[in-house]
KETORDREN-713582 format. One record per residue: residue in one letter; x, y, z of N, C-alpha, C in turn. Coordinates in steps of 0.2 Angstrom, whole numbers, plus 2048, in hexadecimal, padded with zeros to 3 digits. Each point is the difference from the previous one (the first is absolute). Example, Ala and Ser with C-alpha at 12.3 -4.5 7.8 and 13.67 -1.06 7.14 Angstrom:
% KETORDREN-713582
a8427E48277FC806800804806800
s7FE8057FC8048068017FC805803
END
This chain:
% KETORDREN-713582
x18ECE4AE88008047FD7FC808802
x8038058027FD8078017FC8017FA
x7FB8028007FC8047FB7FD8067FF
x8028037FB7FE80A8027F98027FA
x7FD8048037FA7FF7FF8038077F9
x7F97FF7FB8038057F97F88027FE
x8028057FC7F98068017FF7FE7FB
x7F67FC7FD8017FE7FB7FF8077F9
x8007FE7FB8018037FA7F98007FC
x7FF8067FB7FB8017FB8057FE7FA
x7F98017FB8038007F98058097FF
x7FB8058058028077FE808800804
x8037FC8048067FF8028058017FC
x7FF7FE7F88037FB7FB802806800
x7FD8067FE8038067FE801804804
x8037FF8048028058088067FE805
x8007F97FF8047FD803807805801
x8058008058068027FF8047FE7FD
x8037FA8008027FA7FB7FE7FE7FE
x8018007F77F97FA7FB8067FE7FB
x7FF7F87FE8038007F97FB7FD7FC
x7FE8017FB7FD7FE7FA8067FE7FA
x7FC7F87FE8067FD7FB7F97FD7F9
x8017FE7FC7FC7FE7FB8047FA7FB
x7FF7FA8018017FC7FA7F97FC7FC
x8047FF7FA7FA7FB7FC8027FA7FF
x7FA7FD8028037F68017FA7FD7FC
x8047FB7FD7FE7FC7FD7FB7FA800
x7FA8048057FB7FC8047FA803800
x7FC7FC8007FA8058017FF801807
x7FC8087FF7FC8008098007FD803
x7FA7F87FF7FD7FC8038077FD804
x8047FE7F98057FC801805803808
x8038067FF8018028027FE802809
x7F98008017FD8018067FF7F8801
x8007F87FD8017FC804807800802
x8068047FD8068008057FF802804
x7FE8068047FE8058057FD7FC806
x7F97FB7FD7FD7FC8038037FA804
x8067FE7FE8057FA800803803807
x7FF7FF8068068018038087FE800
x7FF7FA7FE8067FB7FF8048027FA
x7FF8067FC8028037F9803805803
x7FE806807803804800807800802
x8037FA8048088038008037FC7FB
x7FD7FD7FB8058007FA8028047FC
x7FD8088038028067FC7FE805802
x8028008088008058068097FF804
x8048037FC8048018037FE7FF809
x8057FA8027FF8008087FC7FD803
x7F87FF7FD7FA7FF8038007F8801
x8007FF8068017F98027FA7FC801
x7F98057FF7FB7FE8017FB8047FE
x7F98007FE7FA8048017F97FC802
x7FE7FB8047FA7FE8027FC804800
x7F97FF7FE7F98038007FE7FF805
x7FD8038047FE8008067F87FE800
x7FF8027FC7F78027FE7FE7FA7FE
x7F97FE8018007FA7FB7FB8037FB
x7FE7FB7F97FC8037FA8038047FD
x7FC8007FC8028057FB805806800
x8068037FB8028058037FA8077FD
x7FF8058047FE805802802805801
x7FF8078008018068087FE7FC803
x8048028067FE7FA8068067FB802
x8047FF7FB8027F88028088027FF
x8017FD8078078018058057FA7FD
x8068008038077FE7FF804801804
x8057FB8028068038058067FE7FB
x8058047FE8058007FD8077FF803
x8017FC7FE80A7FD8068068027F9
x8048048028078027FC8037FE807
x8097FF7FC8038028018027FA808
x7FE7FA7FB8017FA8067FC803806
x7FB8028007F9802804804805806
x8068047FD8028058047FA8067FE
x7FC7FF7FC7FA8077FE7FA7FC7FE
x7FA8028047FB7FF7FF7FB805802
x7FC7FE7F97FB8078007F67FD802
x7FE8028027F98007FE7FB8047FB
x7FF7FC7FC7FC8037F77F9801802
x7FC8057FF7FA8017FD7FF8027FB
x7FE7FB7FB7FD8047F87FB803800
x8008077FD7F98048007FE7FF7FB
x8037FF7FA7FC8017FA8037F97FE
x7FB7FE7FB8037F97FD7F87FF7F9
x8018017FC7FE8037FB8017FC7FA
x8017F87FF8057FC7FE7FA8027F9
x8038007F98077FE7FF8058077FF
x7FD8068048028077FF803805805
x7FF7FD8048068058067FD7FB805
x8078008057FE7FF807807805805
x7FD8028088028038028017FA808
x806802802800801808805802804
x7FD8038058058058068037F8806
x8048048028047FA8097FB805806
x7FD7FA8037FE801806804801804
x8067FC7FF8057FE8078057FE7FC
x8068008018047FF8008067FD807
x8058007FC8067FE806804804801
x8018037FB8028088017FC8047FF
x8058068057FD8078028028057FA
x8037FF7FD8048097FA7FA8007FC
x7FB8007FF7FC8017FB7F9800805
x7FB8077FF7F98018037FC7FC7FC
x8007FF7FB7FE7FD7F78027FD7FC
x7FD7FB7FD8017FD7FA7FC7FD7FC
x8028017FA7FA7FE7FA8028007FA
x7FF7FC7FE8007FD7F97FA7FF7FC
x8028027FA7F87FF7FC8037FD7F8
x7FB7FD7FD8027FC7FA7FB8027FD
x8018037FA7F98047F98037FA7FC
x7FD7FC7FC8007FB7FB7FB8027F9
x8068007FA7FB8047FB8017FC7F9
x7F97FE8008027F87F98008077FB
x8097FB7FC8018047F97FC7FC7FA
x7FF7F88027FC7FC7FD7FE7FB804
x7FE7FA7FC7FD7FC8048067FA803
x8058037FD8057FC802807805805
x7FF8067FC8068038077FC806802
x8028038077FE805803807804803
x8018058038028068037FD801807
x8087FE804800802809801804801
x7FC8058028058058057FF801808
x8057FD8018007FF806804807807
x7FB8018048048068048017FE806
x8038038058017FF807801807801
x7FE7FF807801807803801800807
x8048058048027FC806801807805
x7FE8028067FC8058048067FF805
x8068018008067FF806801805808
x8007FC8038008068078067FD806
x8028028038058008058087FE7FA
x8057FD8018058007FD7FE7FF7F8
x7FA7FD8007FE8007F68018077FC
x7FD8038088018087FA8088047FE
x8027FC8028087FF7FF8027FB7F9
x8007FA8018037FA7FD7FB7FF7FB
x7FC8007FF7FA7FE7F98018047FA
x8008078008018067FD8067FE7FD
x8057FF8048078017FD8027F77FB
x7FB7FD8058017F87FC7FA8007F7
x7FD8047FF7FC8007F98038007FA
x8068018008017FF7F88027F7802
x8017FD8038017F88017FA7FD801
x7FD8038047FB7FD8017F98007FA
x8008057FA7FE8007F98057FA7FD
x8068018008057FA7FD7FC7F7800
x7FF8008077FE7F88047FA8007FB
x7FA8068017FB7FE7FE7FE8017F9
x8028017FA8037FF7FA8027F9800
x8067FD8038027F87FF7F87FC804
x7FD8038027FC7FB8017F98007FA
x8018067FE7FB7FF7FB8017FC7FB
x8078007FE8027FB7FB8007F8802
x8018028068007F88037F97FC803
x7FA8057FE7FB7FE8017FD7FF7F5
x8028027FD8018027F98037F87FF
x8047FE8018057FD7FD7FB7F6804
x8008018067FA7FD8057F87FC7FD
x7FE8067FE7FA8027FD8007FA7FA
x8038037F98047FE7FB8007FB7FE
x8037FB8058047FA8007F97FD803
x7FD8018057FB7FD8047FA7FE7F7
x8008057FE7F78007FB8047FC7F8
x8078037FE8017FF7FC8067FD7FD
x8037FD8068067FB8038017FD7FD
END
């Protein structure tokens, strides 16, 4: 499968990207427990709609510089991700280094976790896209649907994490 290079992203880009989604949810798990879910490559397909796998491609502890490859849609979409922020249990962010679709020049996600108390936290999940080519036409039109899907993924994460730790 041909991979298209993507432009790197910084935290500043989360304020200026042409397409931006940000949603917040409260979870009945601790910030550390939520990061346990994030670190577990086998958990992601359990709560991200359409994700087949998300294996880490870097060894060792998760940190800024960690990488993984994500497969979605029965392998029809692949993305190589670079985590450029990893501050357990408060924040992480990654961007695509390359992907099998070229409709975006950049794509990134940021996870900001705030403890409510020892057993609960809030998560603000921000997704940004910089479209290119046909994506400049199609992606802005799809914003309402994309945001609904992202909100559903957050509720699936909430259900998965709470069941895993409170079950």
